[in-house]
N, C-alpha and C positions, 0 to 999 in steps of 0.2 A: 726253686721259685714255682709257685703254684700257677696253673694255667690262667686263672682269672687275674692274678696279679700281673702276669706276663701280658695278657691282652690289654689290660688297662694301661700298663706302662708303654705299650706300643701304640695304642690307638689315640690316646689323649694328646700327645705332642703332634701327631699327624693332623689331627683336627685343628689344633691351634695354628699350625703353619699352613693349612690348606685354605683358610678363610681369605688371607690377602691374595692368594693365587687365583681364587675364584673371581675376585674383583678385577684382576688384570686381564685385559683382552689378548695380550700377546702370548700368554703362557698356557693356552688351552691344552696342548699335549702334556705339559707338566701337570696341569690340574687333573687331567684324566688319569695319569699315572698315580698321583697321590691318592685320589679318590678310590682307585682300584686297590691300592695297598690298604687303605682304611677298611674297605669292604671285606677284604680277605681277613684282616686281623680282628675285626670287631664282629662280623656277622656270619662268616662261613665256618667258624670253629663251633663244634657241637656242645658248647657249654654256655651257660648264661653269663652275661657281663658282670652282674652282681647276683650271686646265689641267694636263695631264700634264707632267712634267719642269719644273715651275714652281720658280723660285728668285727671292727678292726682289731688287729692284734697289737699289743704293745711290744716294741722290740727292744 
């Protein structure tokens, strides 16, 4: 699995599940944990999320 595919597969479900947690007032430690995981997966790795001249592969 390529790094970009791995990052997308890891970050997008986290973002989807983080939005309800952000609205909940009782889950602030959990929100912080999830947002830290998103930041690590999506922003701290030294490759772009979608590289230039990217086109999807047919599998």
